[in-house]
N, CA, C and O atoms as a DFTB+ gen file, in Angstrom:
624 C
 N C O
     1  1     -37.630      30.027       0.687
     2  2     -37.119      29.234      -0.510
     3  2     -36.217      27.954      -0.008
     4  3     -35.172      27.923       0.642
     5  1     -36.903      27.075      -0.475
     6  2     -36.123      25.631      -0.024
     7  2     -34.751      25.317      -0.696
     8  3     -34.399      26.045      -1.624
     9  1     -33.976      24.322      -0.312
    10  2     -32.445      24.053      -1.071
    11  2     -32.808      23.222      -1.683
    12  3     -33.838      22.573      -1.501
    13  1     -31.752      23.056      -2.804
    14  2     -31.936      22.012      -3.835
    15  2     -32.056      20.925      -3.314
    16  3     -31.863      20.794      -2.105
    17  1     -32.339      20.088      -3.959
    18  2     -32.608      18.542      -3.958
    19  2     -31.577      17.865      -3.446
    20  3     -30.512      17.979      -4.053
    21  1     -31.609      17.129      -2.406
    22  2     -30.328      16.458      -2.055
    23  2     -28.962      17.242      -1.260
    24  3     -27.993      16.650      -0.785
    25  1     -29.168      18.556      -1.268
    26  2     -28.231      19.295      -0.483
    27  2     -28.356      18.761       0.840
    28  3     -27.534      17.892       1.131
    29  1     -29.438      19.176       1.951
    30  2     -29.304      18.987       3.177
    31  2     -28.992      17.467       3.616
    32  3     -28.256      17.365       4.598
    33  1     -29.316      16.620       3.197
    34  2     -28.744      15.310       3.066
    35  2     -27.340      15.096       3.223
    36  3     -26.797      14.749       4.272
    37  1     -26.799      15.311       2.172
    38  2     -25.212      15.334       2.122
    39  2     -24.716      16.434       2.866
    40  3     -23.510      16.527       2.638
    41  1     -25.172      17.463       3.792
    42  2     -24.491      18.103       4.618
    43  2     -24.733      17.382       5.784
    44  3     -23.809      17.432       6.595
    45  1     -25.720      16.716       6.111
    46  2     -25.790      16.029       7.487
    47  2     -25.033      14.896       7.307
    48  3     -24.502      14.580       8.372
    49  1     -24.708      14.006       6.221
    50  2     -23.820      13.203       6.274
    51  2     -22.473      13.804       6.511
    52  3     -21.726      13.211       7.289
    53  1     -22.102      14.810       5.988
    54  2     -20.577      15.384       5.870
    55  2     -20.593      15.685       7.535
    56  3     -19.683      15.146       8.166
    57  1     -21.436      16.399       8.193
    58  2     -21.214      16.664       9.427
    59  2     -21.428      15.453      10.380
    60  3     -20.925      15.459      11.504
    61  1     -21.972      14.700      10.051
    62  2     -21.873      13.204      10.876
    63  2     -20.636      12.599      10.913
    64  3     -20.008      12.227      11.904
    65  1     -20.229      12.509       9.314
    66  2     -18.751      12.054       9.480
    67  2     -17.694      12.868      10.274
    68  3     -16.857      12.451      11.075
    69  1     -17.899      13.919       9.924
    70  2     -16.842      14.847      10.325
    71  2     -16.615      14.629      12.246
    72  3     -15.591      14.621      12.929
    73  1     -17.935      14.491      12.576
    74  2     -17.898      14.560      13.957
    75  2     -17.422      12.968      14.634
    76  3     -16.737      12.863      15.651
    77  1     -17.859      11.995      13.964
    78  2     -17.256      10.911      13.985
    79  2     -15.551      10.511      14.012
    80  3     -14.914       9.753      14.744
    81  1     -15.183      11.304      12.974
    82  2     -13.631      10.933      12.860
    83  2     -12.826      12.085      13.646
    84  3     -11.597      12.082      13.714
    85  1     -13.662      13.094      14.248
    86  2     -12.981      13.787      15.306
    87  2     -13.297      13.408      16.506
    88  3     -12.710      14.050      17.376
    89  1     -14.232      12.347      16.995
    90  2     -14.336      11.654      18.130
    91  2     -12.961      10.563      18.200
    92  3     -12.308      10.383      19.227
    93  1     -12.710       9.942      16.974
    94  2     -12.127       9.179      16.895
    95  2     -10.322       9.935      16.981
    96  3      -9.360       9.220      16.702
    97  1     -10.188      11.009      17.283
    98  2      -9.018      11.498      17.094
    99  2      -8.165      11.877      15.799
   100  3      -6.972      12.176      15.756
   101  1      -9.067      11.788      14.777
   102  2      -8.575      11.970      13.382
   103  2      -8.700      13.639      13.133
   104  3      -9.402      14.353      13.850
   105  1      -7.981      14.088      12.113
   106  2      -7.515      15.436      12.047
   107  2      -8.168      15.517      10.825
   108  3      -7.355      15.253       9.939
   109  1      -9.537      15.821      10.266
   110  2     -10.169      15.723       9.050
   111  2     -10.584      17.533       8.752
   112  3     -11.087      18.418       9.443
   113  1     -10.028      17.437       7.278
   114  2     -10.175      18.661       6.857
   115  2     -11.538      18.905       5.957
   116  3     -12.030      17.793       5.767
   117  1     -12.088      19.608       5.525
   118  2     -13.434      19.848       4.807
   119  2     -12.740      20.877       3.381
   120  3     -12.256      22.004       3.490
   121  1     -12.869      20.192       2.309
   122  2     -12.642      21.340       0.992
   123  2     -13.803      20.944      -0.180
   124  3     -13.682      20.066      -1.035
   125  1     -14.782      21.702      -0.005
   126  2     -16.016      21.486      -0.935
   127  2     -16.544      20.164      -0.766
   128  3     -16.917      19.964       0.390
   129  1     -16.692      19.218      -1.533
   130  2     -17.715      17.800      -1.638
   131  2     -16.156      16.917      -1.226
   132  3     -15.920      15.924      -1.914
   133  1     -15.094      17.315      -0.072
   134  2     -14.355      16.484       0.133
   135  2     -13.963      16.305       1.747
   136  3     -13.650      17.301       2.399
   137  1     -13.990      15.238       2.233
   138  2     -13.157      15.204       3.684
   139  2     -11.817      14.311       3.639
   140  3     -11.625      13.101       3.524
   141  1     -11.026      15.362       3.771
   142  2      -9.577      14.694       3.928
   143  2      -8.746      14.604       4.970
   144  3      -8.225      15.558       5.549
   145  1      -8.596      13.315       5.250
   146  2      -7.751      12.981       6.619
   147  2      -6.329      13.162       6.344
   148  3      -5.793      12.911       5.265
   149  1      -5.637      13.702       7.598
   150  2      -4.455      14.092       7.389
   151  2      -3.863      12.975       8.395
   152  3      -4.157      12.795       9.576
   153  1      -2.867      12.220       7.514
   154  2      -2.227      11.382       8.062
   155  2      -1.058      11.835       9.415
   156  3      -0.346      12.836       9.333
   157  1      -1.049      11.046      10.415
   158  2      -0.334      11.875      11.518
   159  2       0.508      10.542      12.471
   160  3       1.122       9.547      12.087
   161  1       0.210      11.049      13.789
   162  2       1.284       9.842      14.375
   163  2      -0.044       9.259      14.910
   164  3       0.048       8.910      16.087
   165  1      -1.002       9.107      14.462
   166  2      -1.665       8.186      14.960
   167  2      -2.324       7.047      13.971
   168  3      -2.759       5.988      14.424
   169  1      -2.356       7.450      12.260
   170  2      -3.207       6.950      11.436
   171  2      -2.166       7.142      10.047
   172  3      -1.925       8.271       9.619
   173  1      -1.787       6.329       9.628
   174  2      -1.214       6.376       8.169
   175  2      -1.981       5.442       7.047
   176  3      -2.921       4.760       7.456
   177  1      -1.695       5.390       5.922
   178  2      -2.528       4.635       4.862
   179  2      -1.337       3.784       4.133
   180  3      -0.173       4.135       3.943
   181  1      -1.919       2.679       3.817
   182  2      -0.943       2.020       2.519
   183  2      -2.139       1.734       1.404
   184  3      -3.172       1.103       1.625
   185  1      -1.791       2.284       0.290
   186  2      -2.514       2.627      -0.756
   187  2      -2.183       1.499      -1.833
   188  3      -1.051       1.269      -2.258
   189  1      -3.316       0.848      -2.196
   190  2      -2.872      -0.485      -3.464
   191  2      -3.962      -1.081      -4.313
   192  3      -5.124      -1.219      -3.932
   193  1      -3.553      -1.383      -5.351
   194  2      -4.675      -1.948      -6.386
   195  2      -5.805      -2.789      -5.265
   196  3      -5.522      -3.272      -4.168
   197  1      -7.132      -2.766      -5.955
   198  2      -8.307      -3.486      -5.138
   199  2      -8.008      -4.911      -5.302
   200  3      -8.537      -5.651      -4.473
   201  1      -7.255      -5.457      -6.216
   202  2      -7.446      -7.021      -6.169
   203  2      -6.008      -7.491      -5.294
   204  3      -6.187      -8.558      -4.706
   205  1      -5.057      -7.084      -5.160
   206  2      -4.177      -7.247      -4.202
   207  2      -4.410      -6.837      -2.445
   208  3      -3.940      -7.320      -1.415
   209  1      -5.336      -5.754      -2.710
   210  2      -5.648      -5.319      -1.551
   211  2      -6.638      -6.536      -0.814
   212  3      -6.509      -6.796       0.382
   213  1      -7.571      -7.192      -1.633
   214  2      -8.410      -8.012      -1.052
   215  2      -7.467      -9.498      -0.641
   216  3      -8.007     -10.385       0.020
   217  1      -6.264      -9.603      -1.039
   218  2      -5.844     -10.713      -0.259
   219  2      -4.939     -10.197       0.661
   220  3      -4.402     -10.996       1.429
   221  1      -4.593      -8.697       0.752
   222  2      -3.968      -8.384       2.167
   223  2      -5.239      -8.078       3.129
   224  3      -5.189      -8.172       4.356
   225  1      -5.971      -7.836       2.654
   226  2      -7.071      -7.655       3.761
   227  2      -7.428      -9.015       4.027
   228  3      -7.586      -9.223       5.230
   229  1      -7.583      -9.887       3.373
   230  2      -7.883     -11.415       3.736
   231  2      -7.030     -11.768       4.669
   232  3      -7.319     -12.196       5.787
   233  1      -5.714     -11.550       4.117
   234  2      -4.712     -12.192       5.175
   235  2      -4.667     -11.449       6.502
   236  3      -4.261     -12.073       7.483
   237  1      -5.035     -10.205       6.629
   238  2      -4.942      -9.721       7.884
   239  2      -6.441     -10.171       9.096
   240  3      -6.393     -10.257      10.323
   241  1      -7.518     -10.360       8.267
   242  2      -8.708     -10.629       8.845
   243  2      -8.572     -11.942       9.511
   244  3      -8.942     -12.162      10.664
   245  1      -7.933     -12.934       8.596
   246  2      -7.781     -14.269       9.426
   247  2      -6.941     -14.273      10.583
   248  3      -6.858     -15.222      11.362
   249  1      -6.395     -13.325      10.668
   250  2      -5.079     -13.378      11.826
   251  2      -5.587     -12.370      12.778
   252  3      -4.894     -11.923      13.693
   253  1      -7.006     -11.962      12.512
   254  2      -7.514     -10.714      13.554
   255  2      -6.733      -9.461      13.694
   256  3      -6.313      -8.988      14.750
   257  1      -6.578      -8.941      12.396
   258  2      -5.570      -7.857      12.422
   259  2      -6.398      -6.923      11.196
   260  3      -5.926      -5.821      10.916
   261  1      -7.481      -7.347      10.578
   262  2      -8.083      -6.538       9.567
   263  2      -8.567      -5.321      10.486
   264  3      -8.816      -5.335      11.691
   265  1      -8.628      -4.249       9.561
   266  2      -8.993      -2.839      10.163
   267  2      -9.635      -2.109       8.895
   268  3      -9.622      -2.647       7.788
   269  1     -10.105      -1.058       9.087
   270  2     -10.931      -0.266       7.805
   271  2     -10.532       0.100       6.460
   272  3      -9.547       0.835       6.395
   273  1     -11.003      -0.202       5.526
   274  2     -10.234      -0.111       4.213
   275  2     -11.349       1.027       3.367
   276  3     -12.506       0.791       3.020
   277  1     -10.767       1.967       3.232
   278  2     -11.620       2.937       2.129
   279  2     -11.154       2.456       0.657
   280  3     -10.041       2.156       0.225
   281  1     -12.291       2.493       0.118
   282  2     -12.290       2.345      -1.643
   283  2     -12.511       3.276      -2.301
   284  3     -13.477       3.989      -2.030
   285  1     -11.742       3.533      -3.292
   286  2     -11.402       4.856      -3.993
   287  2     -11.945       4.526      -5.688
   288  3     -11.343       3.857      -6.528
   289  1     -13.214       5.208      -5.829
   290  2     -13.862       4.853      -7.040
   291  2     -12.842       4.868      -8.256
   292  3     -11.655       5.148      -8.095
   293  1     -13.471       4.502      -9.651
   294  2     -12.721       4.601     -10.797
   295  2     -12.062       3.175     -10.809
   296  3     -12.060       2.298      -9.945
   297  1     -11.347       3.236     -12.417
   298  2     -10.759       2.217     -12.555
   299  2      -9.327       2.870     -12.939
   300  3      -9.189       3.985     -13.444
   301  1      -8.366       2.036     -12.632
   302  2      -7.932       0.626     -11.596
   303  2      -8.321       1.236     -10.201
   304  3      -7.918       2.249      -9.629
   305  1      -9.402       0.111      -9.784
   306  2      -9.726       0.611      -8.547
   307  2      -8.469       0.597      -7.526
   308  3      -7.435      -0.044      -7.710
   309  1      -8.753       1.424      -6.416
   310  2      -7.500       1.656      -5.448
   311  2      -8.014       1.542      -4.095
   312  3      -9.014       2.219      -3.859
   313  1      -7.509       0.779      -3.087
   314  2      -7.920       0.625      -1.965
   315  2      -6.854       1.391      -0.729
   316  3      -5.627       1.321      -0.657
   317  1      -7.703       2.030       0.063
   318  2      -6.525       2.638       1.298
   319  2      -6.521       1.963       2.297
   320  3      -7.539       2.282       2.911
   321  1      -5.715       0.832       3.118
   322  2      -5.611       0.425       4.072
   323  2      -5.218       1.197       5.286
   324  3      -4.031       1.502       5.397
   325  1      -6.268       1.634       6.430
   326  2      -5.784       2.548       7.166
   327  2      -5.138       1.615       8.098
   328  3      -5.655       0.523       8.335
   329  1      -3.921       2.027       8.697
   330  2      -2.842       1.402       9.885
   331  2      -2.396       2.307      10.675
   332  3      -2.311       3.476      10.299
   333  1      -1.996       1.867      12.046
   334  2      -1.130       2.833      12.777
   335  2      -0.167       3.491      12.136
   336  3       0.126       3.270      10.961
   337  1       0.388       4.343      12.868
   338  2       1.588       5.396      12.344
   339  2       2.537       4.559      11.511
   340  3       2.954       3.484      11.941
   341  1       2.828       4.958      10.519
   342  2       3.972       4.607       9.809
   343  2       5.125       5.524       9.757
   344  3       5.916       5.493       8.815
   345  1       5.231       6.289      10.689
   346  2       6.265       7.345      10.798
   347  2       7.910       6.755      10.986
   348  3       8.913       7.206      10.432
   349  1       7.834       5.781      11.801
   350  2       8.980       4.737      11.999
   351  2       9.447       4.142      11.017
   352  3      10.572       3.659      11.153
   353  1       8.897       4.017      10.001
   354  2       8.911       2.822       9.217
   355  2      10.284       2.861       8.515
   356  3      10.737       3.983       8.291
   357  1      11.096       1.659       8.092
   358  2      12.403       1.597       7.597
   359  2      12.090       1.978       6.047
   360  3      11.098       1.680       5.383
   361  1      13.135       2.658       5.708
   362  2      13.306       2.974       4.033
   363  2      13.108       1.615       3.088
   364  3      12.409       1.527       2.079
   365  1      13.898       0.617       3.686
   366  2      13.507      -0.580       3.120
   367  2      12.150      -0.960       2.876
   368  3      11.704      -1.180       1.750
   369  1      11.332      -1.055       4.208
   370  2       9.758      -1.341       3.974
   371  2       9.316      -0.580       2.992
   372  3       8.731      -1.158       2.076
   373  1       9.450       0.645       2.940
   374  2       8.914       1.605       2.196
   375  2       9.187       1.130       0.611
   376  3       8.300       1.005      -0.233
   377  1      10.337       0.941       0.441
   378  2      10.818       0.388      -0.809
   379  2      10.103      -0.801      -1.367
   380  3       9.502      -0.811      -2.442
   381  1      10.252      -2.037      -0.341
   382  2       9.607      -2.889      -0.726
   383  2       7.908      -2.916      -1.203
   384  3       7.292      -3.538      -2.068
   385  1       7.500      -1.845      -0.097
   386  2       5.872      -1.718      -0.547
   387  2       5.792      -1.172      -2.119
   388  3       4.992      -1.696      -2.893
   389  1       6.631      -0.130      -2.529
   390  2       6.485       0.680      -3.765
   391  2       6.792      -0.496      -4.949
   392  3       6.299      -0.513      -6.077
   393  1       7.676      -1.403      -4.416
   394  2       7.947      -2.401      -5.685
   395  2       6.887      -3.567      -5.843
   396  3       7.035      -4.451      -6.688
   397  1       5.805      -3.513      -4.975
   398  2       4.704      -4.113      -5.205
   399  2       3.428      -3.624      -5.677
   400  3       2.298      -4.083      -5.841
   401  1       4.058      -2.464      -5.842
   402  2       2.390      -1.303      -6.310
   403  2       1.995      -0.735      -5.133
   404  3       0.928      -0.129      -5.224
   405  1       2.586      -0.734      -3.905
   406  2       1.588      -0.196      -2.830
   407  2       2.508       1.401      -2.402
   408  3       3.737       1.447      -2.449
   409  1       1.780       2.414      -2.064
   410  2       2.257       3.535      -1.714
   411  2       1.735       3.762      -0.402
   412  3       0.530       3.679      -0.162
   413  1       2.839       4.125       0.694
   414  2       2.693       4.453       1.909
   415  2       2.694       6.057       2.399
   416  3       3.670       6.808       2.395
   417  1       1.232       6.391       2.852
   418  2       0.799       7.810       3.136
   419  2       1.399       8.173       4.504
   420  3       0.698       7.598       5.337
   421  1       2.281       8.797       5.059
   422  2       2.204       8.850       6.404
   423  2       2.474      10.770       6.671
   424  3       2.569      11.639       5.805
   425  1       2.518      10.873       7.795
   426  2       2.714      12.411       8.295
   427  2       2.621      13.374       7.313
   428  3       3.448      13.821       6.518
   429  1       1.316      13.639       7.543
   430  2       0.730      15.105       6.730
   431  2       0.271      14.971       5.283
   432  3       0.024      15.954       4.585
   433  1       0.168      13.699       4.861
   434  2      -0.508      13.353       3.453
   435  2      -2.087      13.612       3.600
   436  3      -2.774      13.160       4.516
   437  1      -2.492      14.318       2.673
   438  2      -4.118      14.229       2.943
   439  2      -4.628      13.068       1.938
   440  3      -4.033      12.774       0.901
   441  1      -5.847      12.434       2.406
   442  2      -6.257      11.318       1.729
   443  2      -7.919      11.518       1.902
   444  3      -8.472      12.045       2.868
   445  1      -8.605      10.923       0.637
   446  2     -10.012      11.268       1.230
   447  2     -10.806      10.063       1.768
   448  3     -10.590       8.860       1.621
   449  1     -12.016      10.862       2.588
   450  2     -12.414       9.827       3.406
   451  2     -13.880       9.840       2.982
   452  3     -14.359      10.842       2.452
   453  1     -14.622       8.699       3.216
   454  2     -16.309       8.718       2.693
   455  2     -16.777       9.616       3.548
   456  3     -16.289       9.688       4.676
   457  1     -17.780      10.428       3.153
   458  2     -18.412      10.341       1.687
   459  2     -17.848      11.303       0.801
   460  3     -18.592      12.090       0.216
   461  1     -16.649      11.326       0.642
   462  2     -16.187      12.410      -0.511
   463  2     -16.333      12.347      -1.507
   464  3     -16.427      11.158      -1.814
   465  1     -16.455      13.186      -2.600
   466  2     -16.863      12.955      -3.784
   467  2     -15.463      13.420      -4.660
   468  3     -15.182      14.618      -4.620
   469  1     -14.703      12.633      -5.339
   470  2     -13.679      13.106      -6.121
   471  2     -13.763      12.633      -7.638
   472  3     -14.619      11.809      -7.959
   473  1     -13.008      13.077      -8.430
   474  2     -13.574      13.229     -10.424
   475  2     -14.164      12.065     -10.307
   476  3     -15.381      12.068     -10.496
   477  1     -13.435      10.636      -9.939
   478  2     -14.231       9.545     -10.522
   479  2     -15.347       8.855      -9.559
   480  3     -15.536       7.648      -9.710
   481  1     -16.205       9.665      -8.433
   482  2     -17.070       9.286      -8.101
   483  2     -17.151       9.330      -6.560
   484  3     -16.562      10.269      -6.025
   485  1     -17.711       8.563      -5.875
   486  2     -17.962       8.714      -4.504
   487  2     -16.932       7.856      -3.731
   488  3     -16.894       6.640      -3.921
   489  1     -16.191       8.398      -2.959
   490  2     -15.508       7.370      -2.164
   491  2     -16.099       6.543      -0.988
   492  3     -16.632       7.270      -0.149
   493  1     -16.136       5.495      -0.766
   494  2     -16.510       4.588       0.197
   495  2     -15.888       3.584       1.076
   496  3     -14.705       3.257       0.974
   497  1     -16.864       3.010       2.106
   498  2     -16.074       1.982       3.082
   499  2     -16.109       0.763       2.423
   500  3     -17.094       0.516       1.726
   501  1     -15.111      -0.130       2.530
   502  2     -15.100      -1.794       2.258
   503  2     -16.032      -1.903       3.245
   504  3     -15.989      -1.334       4.336
   505  1     -17.059      -2.801       2.760
   506  2     -18.422      -3.170       3.642
   507  2     -18.642      -2.112       4.461
   508  3     -18.453      -0.952       4.095
   509  1     -19.180      -2.541       5.971
   510  2     -19.989      -1.285       6.603
   511  2     -19.049      -0.512       7.253
   512  3     -17.950      -0.949       7.596
   513  1     -19.540       0.939       7.491
   514  2     -18.833       1.815       7.973
   515  2     -18.790       1.656       9.417
   516  3     -19.735       1.376      10.154
   517  1     -17.275       1.924       9.807
   518  2     -16.938       1.639      11.211
   519  2     -17.967       2.561      12.325
   520  3     -18.161       3.742      12.035
   521  1     -18.507       2.084      13.387
   522  2     -19.471       2.551      14.022
   523  2     -18.821       3.344      15.325
   524  3     -19.422       4.193      15.985
   525  1     -17.594       2.930      15.534
   526  2     -16.928       3.495      16.623
   527  2     -15.490       3.360      16.252
   528  3     -15.096       2.688      15.299
   529  1     -14.833       3.950      16.954
   530  2     -13.141       4.206      16.617
   531  2     -13.013       2.751      16.130
   532  3     -13.415       1.746      16.717
   533  1     -12.241       2.846      14.690
   534  2     -11.846       1.532      14.457
   535  2     -10.473       0.976      14.993
   536  3      -9.600       1.737      15.412
   537  1     -10.365      -0.058      14.966
   538  2      -8.931      -1.118      15.152
   539  2      -8.332      -0.579      14.099
   540  3      -8.966      -0.609      13.044
   541  1      -6.825       0.115      14.109
   542  2      -5.872       0.033      12.900
   543  2      -4.883      -0.963      12.967
   544  3      -3.967      -0.927      13.789
   545  1      -5.050      -1.948      12.041
   546  2      -3.653      -2.744      12.410
   547  2      -2.293      -2.395      12.281
   548  3      -2.103      -1.534      11.421
   549  1      -1.311      -2.789      12.860
   550  2       0.009      -2.167      12.715
   551  2       0.479      -2.035      11.704
   552  3       0.317      -3.012      10.972
   553  1       1.188      -0.985      11.161
   554  2       1.952      -0.823       9.800
   555  2       2.808      -1.971       9.531
   556  3       2.718      -2.424       8.390
   557  1       3.696      -2.597      10.409
   558  2       4.436      -3.656      10.209
   559  2       3.517      -4.996       9.563
   560  3       3.897      -5.716       8.639
   561  1       2.361      -5.104      10.224
   562  2       1.442      -5.990       9.940
   563  2       1.145      -6.259       8.331
   564  3       1.393      -7.319       7.757
   565  1       0.475      -4.901       7.629
   566  2       0.538      -4.746       6.637
   567  2       1.335      -5.004       5.746
   568  3       0.922      -5.571       4.735
   569  1       2.717      -4.651       5.882
   570  2       3.772      -4.751       5.312
   571  2       4.041      -6.315       5.101
   572  3       4.230      -6.748       3.963
   573  1       4.055      -7.149       6.214
   574  2       4.336      -8.441       6.322
   575  2       3.112      -9.050       5.316
   576  3       3.347      -9.809       4.376
   577  1       1.795      -8.584       5.686
   578  2       0.712      -9.305       4.638
   579  2       1.122      -9.126       3.460
   580  3       1.175     -10.166       2.804
   581  1       1.539      -7.891       2.761
   582  2       1.798      -7.628       1.175
   583  2       2.924      -8.751       0.917
   584  3       2.868      -9.681       0.113
   585  1       4.027      -8.399       1.868
   586  2       5.016      -9.408       1.356
   587  2       4.659     -10.793       1.445
   588  3       5.131     -11.459       0.524
   589  1       3.920     -11.473       2.334
   590  2       3.633     -12.775       2.087
   591  2       2.471     -13.369       0.839
   592  3       2.496     -14.487       0.323
   593  1       1.470     -12.233       0.552
   594  2       0.720     -12.652      -0.549
   595  2       1.365     -12.386      -1.771
   596  3       0.894     -12.861      -2.804
   597  1       2.572     -11.558      -1.797
   598  2       3.098     -11.092      -3.066
   599  2       4.101     -12.277      -3.482
   600  3       4.155     -12.655      -4.652
   601  1       4.919     -12.867      -2.436
   602  2       5.735     -13.467      -2.394
   603  2       5.153     -15.291      -3.205
   604  3       5.771     -16.029      -3.972
   605  1       4.203     -15.394      -2.778
   606  2       3.374     -16.406      -3.244
   607  2       3.210     -16.579      -5.297
   608  3       3.198     -17.575      -6.021
   609  1       3.124     -15.299      -5.554
   610  2       3.125     -15.165      -6.771
   611  2       4.408     -14.991      -7.582
   612  3       4.456     -14.907      -8.809
   613  1       5.548     -14.942      -6.648
   614  2       6.811     -14.630      -7.485
   615  2       7.525     -13.411      -7.019
   616  3       8.753     -13.334      -7.024
   617  1       6.662     -12.373      -6.578
   618  2       7.350     -10.914      -6.450
   619  2       8.013     -11.128      -4.983
   620  3       7.549     -11.821      -4.078
   621  1       9.489     -10.187      -4.960
   622  2      10.175     -10.339      -3.979
   623  2      10.209      -8.787      -3.384
   624  3      10.833      -8.534      -2.353
């Protein structure tokens, strides 16, 4: 008896992704059709809307600080900018980000990684998937980028 069409390639994709994430030192849990990154002392995430996320990513990239971005499906589209640990982030920076519509996921938060399937569709990478352990920009650089791009539109 053969497997239903599409099952083996998805298993291969999940297995390959889990191996890559493990090689990078990331703790990833599998739950049905999802691969969930556990944020920890190495990796945190800043979640924000795709529009402002594009500006933040551009700001970081031209300063050679751009890192991986996970794109969540659905509307409104949300981006997850992976950063170095935000465990030591000051409360004021967390509040400033929240005031700009961004959430910080740190120490123990579970977030989906590609190729997860969530209610609204398939989770993907912005651009090409990382082929090796990706550079993670410092959390403080993402905070500075968000502050800079939002101050130009009058948010403080």
